[in-house]
C-alpha positions as CSV (number, residue, x, y, z in Angstrom):
1,M,-62.4,31.5,130.1
2,A,-64.6,29.1,131.8
3,S,-67.5,31.6,131.9
4,R,-67.0,32.2,128.2
5,T,-67.1,28.6,127.4
6,A,-70.2,28.1,129.5
7,A,-72.0,31.0,127.8
8,N,-70.9,29.7,124.2
9,Q,-72.2,26.1,125.2
10,S,-75.5,27.5,126.5
11,A,-76.3,29.5,123.5
12,E,-75.2,26.9,121.0
13,D,-76.8,23.8,122.5
14,D,-80.1,25.2,123.7
15,A,-82.5,22.4,122.5
16,P,-85.9,22.8,121.1
17,R,-88.6,23.0,123.6
18,G,-92.3,22.3,123.4
19,T,-94.3,19.8,121.4
20,D,-94.6,21.9,118.5
21,G,-91.0,22.6,118.4
22,R,-90.0,19.0,118.3
23,R,-92.4,18.2,115.6
24,L,-91.4,21.0,113.3
25,L,-87.7,20.6,113.9
26,E,-87.1,17.1,112.6
27,T,-84.7,18.3,110.0
28,G,-81.4,16.6,110.9
29,T,-80.2,16.6,107.4
30,L,-79.9,19.3,104.9
31,R,-82.1,17.5,102.3
32,E,-84.8,17.4,104.9
33,A,-84.2,21.0,105.8
34,V,-84.6,22.2,102.2
35,A,-87.8,20.2,101.7
36,K,-89.3,21.8,104.9
37,F,-88.1,25.3,103.9
38,F,-90.0,25.2,100.5
39,S,-93.2,23.9,102.2
40,Y,-93.6,27.5,103.3
41,P,-94.9,30.3,101.0
42,T,-92.4,33.2,101.7
43,P,-89.3,31.4,100.1
44,W,-91.5,30.8,97.0
45,I,-92.6,34.3,96.7
46,I,-89.2,35.8,97.2
47,G,-87.5,33.2,95.0
48,L,-90.0,33.6,92.1
49,T,-89.5,37.3,92.3
50,A,-85.8,37.1,91.9
51,L,-86.1,34.4,89.2
52,A,-88.6,36.6,87.2
53,A,-86.3,39.7,87.5
54,W,-83.2,37.6,86.4
55,V,-85.1,35.9,83.5
56,A,-86.5,39.4,82.2
57,R,-83.0,41.1,82.5
58,P,-81.3,39.8,79.3
59,F,-84.5,40.7,77.2
60,V,-84.2,44.3,78.3
61,G,-80.5,44.6,77.4
62,G,-78.3,47.7,78.0
63,F,-75.9,45.8,80.3
64,G,-73.1,48.0,81.7
65,W,-70.9,48.7,84.7
66,W,-74.0,49.4,86.8
67,D,-74.8,45.7,86.8
68,L,-71.8,45.2,88.6
69,I,-71.6,48.2,90.9
70,L,-75.2,48.0,92.1
71,P,-74.9,44.4,93.4
72,A,-71.6,45.4,95.2
73,A,-73.3,48.4,96.8
74,I,-76.1,46.2,97.9
75,V,-73.7,43.7,99.5
76,A,-71.9,46.7,101.2
77,F,-75.1,48.1,102.6
78,W,-76.8,44.9,103.5
79,P,-75.2,44.3,107.0
80,L,-76.1,47.8,108.0
81,Q,-79.6,47.3,106.7
82,E,-80.0,44.0,108.7
83,W,-79.0,45.9,111.8
84,L,-81.2,48.9,111.4
85,I,-84.3,46.7,110.5
86,H,-83.7,44.5,113.4
87,V,-83.1,47.3,116.0
88,F,-85.6,49.9,115.0
89,I,-88.4,47.7,113.3
90,L,-88.3,44.2,114.6
91,H,-87.7,45.2,118.2
92,L,-90.0,48.1,118.2
93,K,-92.1,48.2,121.3
94,P,-95.8,49.0,121.3
95,V,-96.5,52.6,121.6
96,K,-99.6,54.6,122.9
97,I,-100.9,57.5,120.9
98,F,-103.8,59.4,122.5
99,G,-104.5,56.5,124.7
100,K,-104.6,53.9,121.9
101,R,-102.0,51.2,121.8
102,F,-100.3,50.6,118.4
103,D,-98.3,47.5,117.8
104,L,-96.4,47.1,114.4
105,H,-97.4,43.8,113.0
106,L,-93.8,43.0,112.1
107,A,-92.6,43.6,115.6
108,K,-95.5,41.7,117.2
109,K,-94.7,38.6,115.0
110,H,-91.0,39.0,115.9
111,R,-91.7,38.8,119.6
112,D,-93.7,35.7,119.0
113,H,-90.6,34.4,117.3
114,H,-88.4,35.3,120.3
115,G,-91.1,33.7,122.4
116,D,-91.0,30.4,120.7
117,P,-87.8,30.4,118.7
118,W,-88.4,26.8,117.5
119,R,-91.8,27.4,115.9
120,L,-90.9,27.6,112.2
121,E,-94.0,29.5,111.1
122,D,-92.6,32.5,113.0
123,V,-89.1,32.3,111.6
124,F,-90.1,33.6,108.1
125,I,-91.0,37.0,107.2
126,P,-94.7,37.5,108.0
127,L,-96.7,36.7,104.9
128,R,-98.8,39.8,105.3
129,S,-95.8,42.1,105.6
130,L,-94.2,40.4,102.5
131,L,-97.3,40.8,100.4
132,L,-97.5,44.5,101.3
133,G,-93.7,45.3,101.2
134,L,-92.7,43.3,98.1
135,P,-94.7,45.3,95.6
136,V,-93.5,48.6,97.3
137,G,-89.9,47.5,97.2
138,V,-90.1,46.6,93.4
139,G,-92.0,49.9,92.8
140,I,-89.2,51.9,94.4
141,W,-86.6,50.2,92.2
142,L,-88.7,50.9,89.1
143,V,-88.9,54.6,90.1
144,V,-85.3,55.4,91.4
145,A,-83.5,53.3,88.7
146,P,-82.6,55.3,85.5
147,N,-83.7,52.5,83.2
148,W,-85.5,49.1,83.3
149,G,-82.3,47.1,83.1
150,I,-80.8,48.5,86.2
151,A,-84.1,48.1,88.0
152,L,-84.4,44.5,87.2
153,T,-80.7,44.0,88.3
154,G,-81.6,45.8,91.6
155,V,-84.8,43.7,92.0
156,G,-83.1,40.4,91.1
157,F,-80.1,40.8,93.4
158,Y,-82.0,42.2,96.2
159,A,-84.5,39.4,96.2
160,S,-81.8,36.9,95.8
161,L,-80.2,38.1,99.1
162,G,-83.6,38.2,100.6
163,L,-84.0,34.5,99.9
164,V,-80.5,33.9,101.4
165,Y,-81.6,35.7,104.5
166,E,-84.8,33.5,104.8
167,W,-82.8,30.3,104.2
168,T,-80.0,31.3,106.7
169,H,-82.4,32.3,109.4
170,Y,-84.6,29.3,108.9
171,L,-81.6,26.9,109.0
172,V,-80.3,28.3,112.2
173,H,-83.7,27.4,113.9
174,T,-83.7,23.8,112.9
175,N,-81.6,20.9,114.2
176,Y,-79.4,20.9,111.3
177,R,-75.7,21.5,112.6
178,P,-73.2,23.6,110.8
179,K,-70.7,21.9,108.6
180,T,-68.8,25.0,107.4
181,K,-66.8,27.7,109.2
182,L,-68.8,30.4,107.8
183,Y,-72.3,29.0,108.6
184,R,-71.1,28.0,112.1
185,R,-70.3,31.8,112.7
186,L,-73.8,32.8,111.7
187,W,-75.3,29.9,113.5
188,K,-73.6,30.8,116.7
189,N,-74.1,34.5,116.4
190,H,-77.9,34.2,116.0
191,R,-78.3,31.8,118.8
192,L,-76.4,34.1,121.1
193,H,-79.0,36.7,120.1
194,H,-82.0,34.5,121.1
195,F,-80.4,32.8,124.3
196,K,-77.7,35.2,125.6
197,S,-78.8,38.8,124.9
198,E,-81.4,40.3,122.5
199,Q,-79.5,43.5,122.7
200,H,-76.5,42.2,120.8
201,W,-75.7,40.1,117.7
202,Y,-78.3,41.5,115.4
203,G,-76.8,40.1,112.2
204,V,-78.2,37.1,110.4
205,T,-76.5,36.8,107.0
206,M,-73.7,39.3,107.4
207,L,-72.2,40.3,110.7
208,G,-70.6,43.7,109.8
209,G,-73.3,45.8,111.2
210,D,-72.7,44.4,114.7
211,R,-69.0,45.0,114.4
212,L,-69.5,48.5,113.1
213,L,-72.1,49.6,115.7
214,G,-70.6,47.9,118.7
215,T,-73.1,45.1,119.3
216,A,-70.7,42.2,118.9
217,P,-68.9,42.1,122.2
218,D,-66.9,39.1,123.7
219,V,-69.5,36.7,124.9
220,G,-67.9,36.6,128.3
221,E,-68.5,40.2,128.9
222,V,-72.4,40.0,128.5
223,E,-74.7,38.9,131.2
224,T,-77.5,36.5,130.2
225,S,-80.6,38.6,129.5
226,E,-83.8,37.8,131.3
227,T,-85.9,39.3,128.4
228,C,-84.6,37.3,125.4
229,R,-88.1,35.7,125.1
230,T,-90.2,38.8,125.6
231,L,-87.9,41.6,124.3
232,G,-89.1,43.5,127.4
233,V,-92.7,43.9,126.4
234,G,-95.1,43.1,129.2
235,Q,-92.3,43.4,131.8
236,E,-92.2,47.2,132.2
C-alpha cells in the first residue's frame, strides 16, 4: 500500500521543470487555461472543421438513424484508436532502410513532448501533421460515406472528439488541478504514462483501450521506467 501511494504521489505531483515550462504553465484557473489553449492554432483548425461540418449538415438534409449510429460507433472505437495510434505511431522508433535513417515526424515530435512534458507547444498535434492529415481524413469520409449528410455527420463528430482530445491532453499538462472525478481519472492516468511508465496508460480521453489490451495495471505493480523521457531512443 505504501509503495502504491508513493507511486501515485510521484506521478500526480511531478512539478513543471525548466524556465520555459514555468513560463508556459501559469494556468492555475480554468479561464486562464482556456485562453492559453486558444492561443495555439490546432484547436482553431480542428474546431472550425467541426463547426463547418455541423453548420452544413442541416442544409444537406436526409437525417436518419445513421446520424445516431455513426457517432455511437465512433465513440466505441475511439479508445482503441487512441491506443493504436499512441503505441504504433507516436511511439514508433526511427528505422534504418538501406543505411538511411527514417524518423516519422509525428513520432519525433512526440518524443520531444516526453522529453519536456511541460512545453505546451509540443502538447498539441504537430501543425504539419494536422495540415496533411485533416484533408485526408475529410476526404476519406466523403469517399466511404454513402451520401454527403452522413459524411458531414462523421466529419463533425470525429473533429469534435478530436478537439476534446486536444483540450484534455493540453489541460493535463497545465497547472490546473482536477475538480471532477472523471477528469481526475484522465489526469492521473496520463501523468502516470509520462512519469511512471511510458509502456502503460496510453489512453488520453477514454481509457477502455488500456483495459482491453492490458496496459492499465495496478500502479504498485509497475516499476518506474528510466525511459519515460526518451522512449528508449538513443539508449539502445
